[in-house]
C-alpha positions, 0 to 999 in steps of 0.5 A: 569271772567278773571283777571290779579293780580300783586304783587311787594311788596317785593323781590318776584314778582308775576303775576297771571292769573285766570279764575273764580276759575281756575288758568291759569298761574302763575309766581313767582320769588324772586329778588334784582333787581327791578321790573321795569325791569321784570313786564311787560315781566312777564306779557306778558309772563303769558298772552302767557302761558294762550293763552290771550291777554289784551283785554281778561280780565275782571279785575285787583287785585293789590297788595296794600301793605304794603311793598316797597315803590318803589316796591309798586309804580311800580306794582300798577302804571303799573295796573292802566295804562293796568287798564285805557287802556283796561277800566276794574275795579281794586280791591286792596288787602292787602299783609297781609291779603293775607298772612293770607289767605294762613295760613294752619288753619281753626280754631285758631291765625294767624299772618302776618308778613312782613319785613319792615326793620329797625328792625320792620315788617309790621303786622296784627292779624287774627283769622280763625273760621270754615276757615272764617278769621277776622281781628282782629286788624289794620295793623301796623309796629312795632318792633318784640316784639311789635308785639308779645303783646297780645298773648293769646293762640297758633299763627300761624306766616306767612310772610317773617318777621315770618321766618326773626324773627322766633328765636326771636318769638321763645324765647318769645312765646316757643310752642305757636308759630307756623309756616307756611311751607316756601312755605306759606311765600311768597305771591302767585299772585293767592291768590290775584286773587282769593281774587280780584274776590270774590270782583269783582264778587260783583261789589266792585272795586277800582277807578283806579285813587284814588287807591294808595299804602297802606304803613303804614308809610312814606318812608325812601326816603331824598333829600341830606341834609335834616333831617328827621321832618326838613323843606325840607324833603320830604313826601311820595307819 
């Protein structure tokens, strides 16, 4: 099965092409520019590297969030359009679960943190047993101190939120805190692709019409002159 996976949830733009369990092409770039400027060009570059066209693809895998509101919209709307154009299935994958999958552990607790700004992190706790990852808490947006609650032993932290708040974690947990290597804090699109393969191989896909980003919290965007919670304040879509 030939898959295209895209991640635009953070400052990292990731595109990967896989065929079965083989990686055919992958491009990762970190930039403060909007991903809309580079996404289609990056997808085409990856296709050229693999020697494929869009018509060769058997499915698509989208990072569904949490993450940047604008970034998620760009990536998901692009893949929904491509999915509809070629008539192939789409699978959405959690960015937090993708990071946890990249954690270099076979046994133990894993906490995936993504910087949510406003002094918060998007977070979720997982446990790995014999290489099998299990979700232990709902995905949430919390201040770092609250996200560190219920610690009962050593834990590995992964994600750009873990890197950003490394000192806070160290001060709170001491030797219980462990950290993934720097390269693992960036979610790889190939990780999403292989996770998506597991779903699509079982005919488990998302409805591309109804598929939407998983934001967790409302957008910070406001109409001029509006106040959060007051009539006229826009809601995220």
